[in-house]
Biopython code that builds the backbone (N, CA, C, O; Angstrom):
import numpy as np
from Bio.PDB.StructureBuilder import StructureBuilder

atoms = [
    (1, "UNK", "N", (13.693, 8.574, 7.220)),
    (1, "UNK", "CA", (13.746, 9.983, 7.558)),
    (1, "UNK", "C", (12.569, 10.695, 6.890)),
    (1, "UNK", "O", (12.460, 10.724, 5.665)),
    (2, "UNK", "N", (11.715, 11.253, 7.695)),
    (2, "UNK", "CA", (10.553, 11.945, 7.166)),
    (2, "UNK", "C", (10.903, 13.382, 6.794)),
    (2, "UNK", "O", (11.689, 14.052, 7.464)),
    (3, "UNK", "N", (10.306, 13.817, 5.731)),
    (3, "UNK", "CA", (10.473, 15.205, 5.287)),
    (3, "UNK", "C", (9.162, 15.977, 5.404)),
    (3, "UNK", "O", (9.041, 17.087, 4.885)),
    (4, "UNK", "N", (8.189, 15.392, 6.083)),
    (4, "UNK", "CA", (6.852, 15.991, 6.153)),
    (4, "UNK", "C", (6.827, 17.356, 6.833)),
    (4, "UNK", "O", (5.879, 18.117, 6.643)),
    (5, "UNK", "N", (7.847, 17.679, 7.620)),
    (5, "UNK", "CA", (7.875, 19.006, 8.254)),
    (5, "UNK", "C", (7.984, 20.113, 7.211)),
    (5, "UNK", "O", (7.731, 21.277, 7.521)),
    (6, "UNK", "N", (8.352, 19.774, 5.999)),
    (6, "UNK", "CA", (8.441, 20.753, 4.909)),
    (6, "UNK", "C", (7.067, 21.088, 4.328)),
    (6, "UNK", "O", (6.923, 22.081, 3.614)),
    (7, "UNK", "N", (6.073, 20.281, 4.625)),
    (7, "UNK", "CA", (4.723, 20.507, 4.101)),
    (7, "UNK", "C", (3.932, 21.276, 5.146)),
    (7, "UNK", "O", (3.814, 20.853, 6.296)),
    (8, "UNK", "N", (3.393, 22.409, 4.727)),
    (8, "UNK", "CA", (2.628, 23.247, 5.642)),
    (8, "UNK", "C", (1.274, 23.580, 5.031)),
    (8, "UNK", "O", (1.045, 23.412, 3.833)),
    (9, "UNK", "N", (0.397, 24.052, 5.885)),
    (9, "UNK", "CA", (-0.925, 24.473, 5.430)),
    (9, "UNK", "C", (-1.325, 25.698, 6.232)),
    (9, "UNK", "O", (-1.285, 25.682, 7.462)),
    (10, "UNK", "N", (-1.707, 26.754, 5.540)),
    (10, "UNK", "CA", (-2.083, 28.015, 6.163)),
    (10, "UNK", "C", (-3.234, 28.586, 5.354)),
    (10, "UNK", "O", (-3.107, 28.743, 4.140)),
    (11, "UNK", "N", (-4.353, 28.902, 5.991)),
    (11, "UNK", "CA", (-5.494, 29.438, 5.243)),
    (11, "UNK", "C", (-5.153, 30.685, 4.423)),
    (11, "UNK", "O", (-5.839, 30.988, 3.447)),
    (12, "UNK", "N", (-4.108, 31.402, 4.811)),
    (12, "UNK", "CA", (-3.710, 32.613, 4.098)),
    (12, "UNK", "C", (-2.798, 32.356, 2.904)),
    (12, "UNK", "O", (-2.464, 33.279, 2.161)),
    (13, "UNK", "N", (-2.400, 31.110, 2.724)),
    (13, "UNK", "CA", (-1.508, 30.768, 1.608)),
    (13, "UNK", "C", (-2.183, 29.687, 0.770)),
    (13, "UNK", "O", (-2.454, 28.589, 1.256)),
    (14, "UNK", "N", (-2.450, 30.006, -0.481)),
    (14, "UNK", "CA", (-3.062, 29.052, -1.425)),
    (14, "UNK", "C", (-4.332, 28.426, -0.863)),
    (14, "UNK", "O", (-4.582, 27.234, -1.044)),
    (15, "UNK", "N", (-5.127, 29.240, -0.180)),
    (15, "UNK", "CA", (-6.426, 28.801, 0.348)),
    (15, "UNK", "C", (-6.310, 27.591, 1.274)),
    (15, "UNK", "O", (-7.236, 26.785, 1.362)),
    (16, "UNK", "N", (-5.185, 27.465, 1.959)),
    (16, "UNK", "CA", (-5.004, 26.378, 2.909)),
    (16, "UNK", "C", (-4.557, 25.062, 2.315)),
    (16, "UNK", "O", (-4.426, 24.072, 3.035)),
    (17, "UNK", "N", (-4.316, 25.027, 0.999)),
    (17, "UNK", "CA", (-3.814, 23.789, 0.391)),
    (17, "UNK", "C", (-2.427, 23.483, 0.953)),
    (17, "UNK", "O", (-1.693, 24.403, 1.315)),
    (18, "UNK", "N", (-2.060, 22.206, 1.030)),
    (18, "UNK", "CA", (-0.706, 21.866, 1.471)),
    (18, "UNK", "C", (0.325, 22.426, 0.487)),
    (18, "UNK", "O", (0.229, 22.224, -0.723)),
    (19, "UNK", "N", (1.308, 23.130, 1.039)),
    (19, "UNK", "CA", (2.365, 23.739, 0.231)),
    (19, "UNK", "C", (3.718, 23.358, 0.819)),
    (19, "UNK", "O", (3.800, 22.809, 1.918)),
    (20, "UNK", "N", (4.758, 23.652, 0.082)),
    (20, "UNK", "CA", (6.118, 23.368, 0.527)),
    (20, "UNK", "C", (6.688, 24.570, 1.262)),
    (20, "UNK", "O", (6.759, 25.669, 0.711)),
    (21, "UNK", "N", (7.090, 24.358, 2.497)),
    (21, "UNK", "CA", (7.783, 25.355, 3.334)),
    (21, "UNK", "C", (7.113, 26.724, 3.371)),
    (21, "UNK", "O", (7.797, 27.743, 3.465)),
    (22, "UNK", "N", (5.804, 26.757, 3.298)),
    (22, "UNK", "CA", (5.111, 28.038, 3.347)),
    (22, "UNK", "C", (5.215, 28.842, 2.073)),
    (22, "UNK", "O", (4.675, 29.945, 1.984)),
    (23, "UNK", "N", (5.905, 28.300, 1.082)),
    (23, "UNK", "CA", (5.996, 28.965, -0.217)),
    (23, "UNK", "C", (4.686, 28.724, -0.965)),
    (23, "UNK", "O", (3.876, 27.899, -0.544)),
    (24, "UNK", "N", (4.486, 29.400, -2.014)),
    (24, "UNK", "CA", (3.239, 29.255, -2.771)),
    (24, "UNK", "C", (3.358, 28.189, -3.862)),
    (24, "UNK", "O", (2.975, 28.399, -5.013)),
    (25, "UNK", "N", (3.895, 27.057, -3.464)),
    (25, "UNK", "CA", (4.006, 25.900, -4.351)),
    (25, "UNK", "C", (3.168, 24.772, -3.768)),
    (25, "UNK", "O", (3.648, 24.023, -2.917)),
    (26, "UNK", "N", (1.923, 24.640, -4.213)),
    (26, "UNK", "CA", (1.098, 23.557, -3.682)),
    (26, "UNK", "C", (1.684, 22.189, -4.019)),
    (26, "UNK", "O", (2.227, 21.978, -5.103)),
    (27, "UNK", "N", (1.564, 21.277, -3.077)),
    (27, "UNK", "CA", (1.988, 19.894, -3.294)),
    (27, "UNK", "C", (1.344, 19.364, -4.571)),
    (27, "UNK", "O", (1.992, 18.688, -5.371)),
    (28, "UNK", "N", (0.081, 19.673, -4.751)),
    (28, "UNK", "CA", (-0.661, 19.221, -5.934)),
    (28, "UNK", "C", (0.038, 19.627, -7.232)),
    (28, "UNK", "O", (0.146, 18.820, -8.155)),
    (29, "UNK", "N", (0.502, 20.844, -7.307)),
    (29, "UNK", "CA", (1.175, 21.338, -8.508)),
    (29, "UNK", "C", (2.481, 20.591, -8.755)),
    (29, "UNK", "O", (2.786, 20.222, -9.889)),
    (30, "UNK", "N", (3.243, 20.370, -7.701)),
    (30, "UNK", "CA", (4.508, 19.654, -7.854)),
    (30, "UNK", "C", (4.269, 18.221, -8.314)),
    (30, "UNK", "O", (5.020, 17.697, -9.137)),
    (31, "UNK", "N", (3.234, 17.591, -7.787)),
    (31, "UNK", "CA", (2.903, 16.231, -8.215)),
    (31, "UNK", "C", (2.453, 16.207, -9.671)),
    (31, "UNK", "O", (2.764, 15.268, -10.404)),
    (32, "UNK", "N", (1.728, 17.228, -10.086)),
    (32, "UNK", "CA", (1.302, 17.313, -11.491)),
    (32, "UNK", "C", (2.514, 17.445, -12.419)),
    (32, "UNK", "O", (2.548, 16.838, -13.489)),
    (33, "UNK", "N", (3.495, 18.232, -12.011)),
    (33, "UNK", "CA", (4.710, 18.377, -12.824)),
    (33, "UNK", "C", (5.439, 17.051, -12.951)),
    (33, "UNK", "O", (5.887, 16.681, -14.036)),
    (34, "UNK", "N", (5.554, 16.336, -11.840)),
    (34, "UNK", "CA", (6.209, 15.031, -11.873)),
    (34, "UNK", "C", (5.408, 14.040, -12.723)),
    (34, "UNK", "O", (5.985, 13.278, -13.499)),
    (35, "UNK", "N", (4.087, 14.052, -12.576)),
    (35, "UNK", "CA", (3.236, 13.144, -13.351)),
    (35, "UNK", "C", (3.298, 13.455, -14.842)),
    (35, "UNK", "O", (3.117, 12.565, -15.673)),
    (36, "UNK", "N", (3.552, 14.713, -15.182)),
    (36, "UNK", "CA", (3.651, 15.108, -16.589)),
    (36, "UNK", "C", (4.988, 14.696, -17.206)),
    (36, "UNK", "O", (5.197, 14.849, -18.410)),
    (37, "UNK", "N", (5.891, 14.173, -16.373)),
    (37, "UNK", "CA", (7.151, 13.675, -16.911)),
    (37, "UNK", "C", (8.366, 14.521, -16.599)),
    (37, "UNK", "O", (9.477, 14.160, -16.989)),
    (38, "UNK", "N", (8.190, 15.636, -15.908)),
    (38, "UNK", "CA", (9.363, 16.433, -15.531)),
    (38, "UNK", "C", (10.142, 15.676, -14.475)),
    (38, "UNK", "O", (9.558, 15.052, -13.589)),
    (39, "UNK", "N", (11.470, 15.732, -14.570)),
    (39, "UNK", "CA", (12.259, 15.104, -13.516)),
    (39, "UNK", "C", (12.657, 16.172, -12.494)),
    (39, "UNK", "O", (12.440, 17.366, -12.700)),
    (40, "UNK", "N", (13.239, 15.713, -11.397)),
    (40, "UNK", "CA", (13.596, 16.623, -10.314)),
    (40, "UNK", "C", (14.465, 17.774, -10.810)),
    (40, "UNK", "O", (14.222, 18.932, -10.470)),
    (41, "UNK", "N", (15.473, 17.455, -11.609)),
    (41, "UNK", "CA", (16.394, 18.496, -12.063)),
    (41, "UNK", "C", (15.683, 19.569, -12.883)),
    (41, "UNK", "O", (15.982, 20.755, -12.747)),
    (42, "UNK", "N", (14.749, 19.161, -13.726)),
    (42, "UNK", "CA", (13.998, 20.133, -14.541)),
    (42, "UNK", "C", (13.154, 21.036, -13.650)),
    (42, "UNK", "O", (13.113, 22.249, -13.856)),
    (43, "UNK", "N", (12.489, 20.460, -12.672)),
    (43, "UNK", "CA", (11.652, 21.261, -11.776)),
    (43, "UNK", "C", (12.515, 22.223, -10.970)),
    (43, "UNK", "O", (12.178, 23.400, -10.835)),
    (44, "UNK", "N", (13.622, 21.730, -10.437)),
    (44, "UNK", "CA", (14.500, 22.584, -9.641)),
    (44, "UNK", "C", (15.123, 23.697, -10.475)),
    (44, "UNK", "O", (15.394, 24.783, -9.962)),
    (45, "UNK", "N", (15.348, 23.434, -11.741)),
    (45, "UNK", "CA", (15.873, 24.475, -12.627)),
    (45, "UNK", "C", (14.817, 25.553, -12.877)),
    (45, "UNK", "O", (15.132, 26.743, -12.907)),
    (46, "UNK", "N", (13.566, 25.129, -13.057)),
    (46, "UNK", "CA", (12.480, 26.084, -13.307)),
    (46, "UNK", "C", (12.054, 26.835, -12.048)),
    (46, "UNK", "O", (11.564, 27.961, -12.135)),
    (47, "UNK", "N", (12.236, 26.226, -10.889)),
    (47, "UNK", "CA", (11.814, 26.820, -9.619)),
    (47, "UNK", "C", (12.998, 26.793, -8.644)),
    (47, "UNK", "O", (13.055, 25.933, -7.765)),
    (48, "UNK", "N", (13.946, 27.736, -8.797)),
    (48, "UNK", "CA", (15.201, 27.683, -8.045)),
    (48, "UNK", "C", (15.053, 27.820, -6.522)),
    (48, "UNK", "O", (15.988, 27.492, -5.792)),
    (49, "UNK", "N", (13.911, 28.291, -6.033)),
    (49, "UNK", "CA", (13.758, 28.383, -4.582)),
    (49, "UNK", "C", (13.303, 27.062, -3.965)),
    (49, "UNK", "O", (13.186, 26.958, -2.744)),
    (50, "UNK", "N", (13.048, 26.055, -4.798)),
    (50, "UNK", "CA", (12.735, 24.724, -4.302)),
    (50, "UNK", "C", (14.020, 23.916, -4.136)),
    (50, "UNK", "O", (15.031, 24.179, -4.786)),
    (51, "UNK", "N", (13.949, 22.925, -3.245)),
    (51, "UNK", "CA", (15.068, 22.027, -2.999)),
    (51, "UNK", "C", (14.629, 20.591, -3.267)),
    (51, "UNK", "O", (13.439, 20.280, -3.241)),
    (52, "UNK", "N", (15.586, 19.740, -3.518)),
    (52, "UNK", "CA", (15.290, 18.325, -3.773)),
    (52, "UNK", "C", (14.427, 17.721, -2.660)),
    (52, "UNK", "O", (13.488, 16.975, -2.937)),
    (53, "UNK", "N", (14.745, 18.042, -1.410)),
    (53, "UNK", "CA", (13.964, 17.521, -0.292)),
    (53, "UNK", "C", (12.519, 18.012, -0.315)),
    (53, "UNK", "O", (11.638, 17.348, 0.232)),
    (54, "UNK", "N", (12.261, 19.153, -0.934)),
    (54, "UNK", "CA", (10.876, 19.634, -1.076)),
    (54, "UNK", "C", (10.077, 18.692, -1.975)),
    (54, "UNK", "O", (8.926, 18.369, -1.681)),
    (55, "UNK", "N", (10.690, 18.258, -3.062)),
    (55, "UNK", "CA", (10.007, 17.344, -3.984)),
    (55, "UNK", "C", (9.811, 15.977, -3.336)),
    (55, "UNK", "O", (8.768, 15.346, -3.505)),
    (56, "UNK", "N", (10.808, 15.529, -2.603)),
    (56, "UNK", "CA", (10.658, 14.266, -1.878)),
    (56, "UNK", "C", (9.576, 14.375, -0.809)),
    (56, "UNK", "O", (8.848, 13.413, -0.566)),
    (57, "UNK", "N", (9.466, 15.526, -0.175)),
    (57, "UNK", "CA", (8.414, 15.743, 0.825)),
    (57, "UNK", "C", (7.036, 15.698, 0.167)),
    (57, "UNK", "O", (6.097, 15.141, 0.735)),
    (58, "UNK", "N", (6.910, 16.276, -1.020)),
    (58, "UNK", "CA", (5.631, 16.242, -1.736)),
    (58, "UNK", "C", (5.235, 14.805, -2.063)),
    (58, "UNK", "O", (4.069, 14.435, -1.930)),
    (59, "UNK", "N", (6.200, 13.997, -2.488)),
    (59, "UNK", "CA", (5.927, 12.589, -2.778)),
    (59, "UNK", "C", (5.568, 11.828, -1.503)),
    (59, "UNK", "O", (4.656, 11.001, -1.508)),
    (60, "UNK", "N", (6.265, 12.101, -0.439)),
    (60, "UNK", "CA", (5.963, 11.436, 0.832)),
    (60, "UNK", "C", (4.561, 11.803, 1.313)),
    (60, "UNK", "O", (3.815, 10.945, 1.785)),
    (61, "UNK", "N", (4.213, 13.070, 1.191)),
    (61, "UNK", "CA", (2.883, 13.527, 1.587)),
    (61, "UNK", "C", (1.812, 12.825, 0.746)),
    (61, "UNK", "O", (0.803, 12.367, 1.281)),
    (62, "UNK", "N", (2.030, 12.742, -0.554)),
    (62, "UNK", "CA", (1.071, 12.079, -1.444)),
    (62, "UNK", "C", (0.913, 10.609, -1.072)),
    (62, "UNK", "O", (-0.201, 10.086, -1.067)),
    (63, "UNK", "N", (2.008, 9.951, -0.767)),
    (63, "UNK", "CA", (1.940, 8.542, -0.376)),
    (63, "UNK", "C", (1.144, 8.379, 0.914)),
    (63, "UNK", "O", (0.348, 7.448, 1.043)),
    (64, "UNK", "N", (1.354, 9.267, 1.850)),
    (64, "UNK", "CA", (0.636, 9.212, 3.122)),
    (64, "UNK", "C", (-0.859, 9.443, 2.912)),
    (64, "UNK", "O", (-1.684, 8.713, 3.461)),
    (65, "UNK", "N", (-1.207, 10.446, 2.127)),
    (65, "UNK", "CA", (-2.613, 10.768, 1.886)),
    (65, "UNK", "C", (-3.308, 9.638, 1.135)),
    (65, "UNK", "O", (-4.420, 9.251, 1.494)),
    (66, "UNK", "N", (-2.674, 9.113, 0.110)),
    (66, "UNK", "CA", (-3.324, 8.061, -0.676)),
    (66, "UNK", "C", (-3.443, 6.765, 0.117)),
    (66, "UNK", "O", (-4.358, 5.979, -0.129)),
    (67, "UNK", "N", (-2.550, 6.529, 1.048)),
    (67, "UNK", "CA", (-2.631, 5.325, 1.877)),
    (67, "UNK", "C", (-3.848, 5.369, 2.781)),
    (67, "UNK", "O", (-4.326, 4.326, 3.225)),
    (68, "UNK", "N", (-4.352, 6.555, 3.057)),
    (68, "UNK", "CA", (-5.496, 6.718, 3.957)),
    (68, "UNK", "C", (-6.825, 6.851, 3.221)),
    (68, "UNK", "O", (-7.878, 6.907, 3.857)),
    (69, "UNK", "N", (-6.792, 6.902, 1.919)),
    (69, "UNK", "CA", (-8.010, 7.087, 1.116)),
    (69, "UNK", "C", (-8.424, 5.769, 0.481)),
    (69, "UNK", "O", (-7.615, 4.861, 0.295)),
    (70, "UNK", "N", (-9.696, 5.694, 0.159)),
    (70, "UNK", "CA", (-10.195, 4.526, -0.563)),
    (70, "UNK", "C", (-9.665, 4.540, -1.994)),
    (70, "UNK", "O", (-9.391, 5.608, -2.542)),
    (71, "UNK", "N", (-9.524, 3.400, -2.583)),
    (71, "UNK", "CA", (-9.062, 3.292, -3.955)),
    (71, "UNK", "C", (-10.147, 3.800, -4.890)),
    (71, "UNK", "O", (-11.326, 3.487, -4.722)),
    (72, "UNK", "N", (-9.735, 4.585, -5.877)),
    (72, "UNK", "CA", (-10.661, 5.116, -6.881)),
    (72, "UNK", "C", (-10.521, 4.256, -8.129)),
    (72, "UNK", "O", (-9.418, 4.110, -8.657)),
    (73, "UNK", "N", (-11.622, 3.685, -8.607)),
    (73, "UNK", "CA", (-11.527, 2.893, -9.844)),
    (73, "UNK", "C", (-11.031, 3.758, -10.997)),
    (73, "UNK", "O", (-11.366, 4.940, -11.079)),
    (74, "UNK", "N", (-10.235, 3.171, -11.886)),
    (74, "UNK", "CA", (-9.654, 3.929, -12.985)),
    (74, "UNK", "C", (-10.714, 4.552, -13.875)),
    (74, "UNK", "O", (-10.491, 5.644, -14.398)),
    (75, "UNK", "N", (-11.844, 3.913, -14.070)),
    (75, "UNK", "CA", (-12.869, 4.481, -14.946)),
    (75, "UNK", "C", (-13.583, 5.665, -14.307)),
    (75, "UNK", "O", (-14.322, 6.372, -14.991)),
    (76, "UNK", "N", (-13.381, 5.897, -13.011)),
    (76, "UNK", "CA", (-14.015, 7.024, -12.335)),
    (76, "UNK", "C", (-13.086, 8.231, -12.249)),
    (76, "UNK", "O", (-13.530, 9.328, -11.909)),
    (77, "UNK", "N", (-11.832, 8.045, -12.547)),
    (77, "UNK", "CA", (-10.859, 9.143, -12.392)),
    (77, "UNK", "C", (-10.935, 10.116, -13.540)),
    (77, "UNK", "O", (-10.190, 11.096, -13.569)),
]
sb = StructureBuilder()
sb.init_structure("model")
sb.init_model(0)
sb.init_chain("A")
sb.init_seg("    ")
for serial, (resi, resn, name, xyz) in enumerate(atoms, 1):
    if name == "N":
        sb.init_residue(resn, " ", resi, " ")
    sb.init_atom(name, np.array(xyz, "f"), 0.0, 1.0, " ", f" {name:<3s}", serial, name[0])
structure = sb.get_structure()
């Protein structure tokens, strides 16, 4: 079951970056929170207008994007 319909992009919102449901939560920011060690419950507590499926959509979007990109060597990141 894809949740990608939750990811939108609009030049008038966050400069066209992919966001969740047209809200001003860029996918990039949500991924940074997860990478920093926050779990879903912590993020949802801090951002009550987000839903669990929004975070899963951000992860699905990231997986899709990275699958289409070339691998970046760790020393270049």
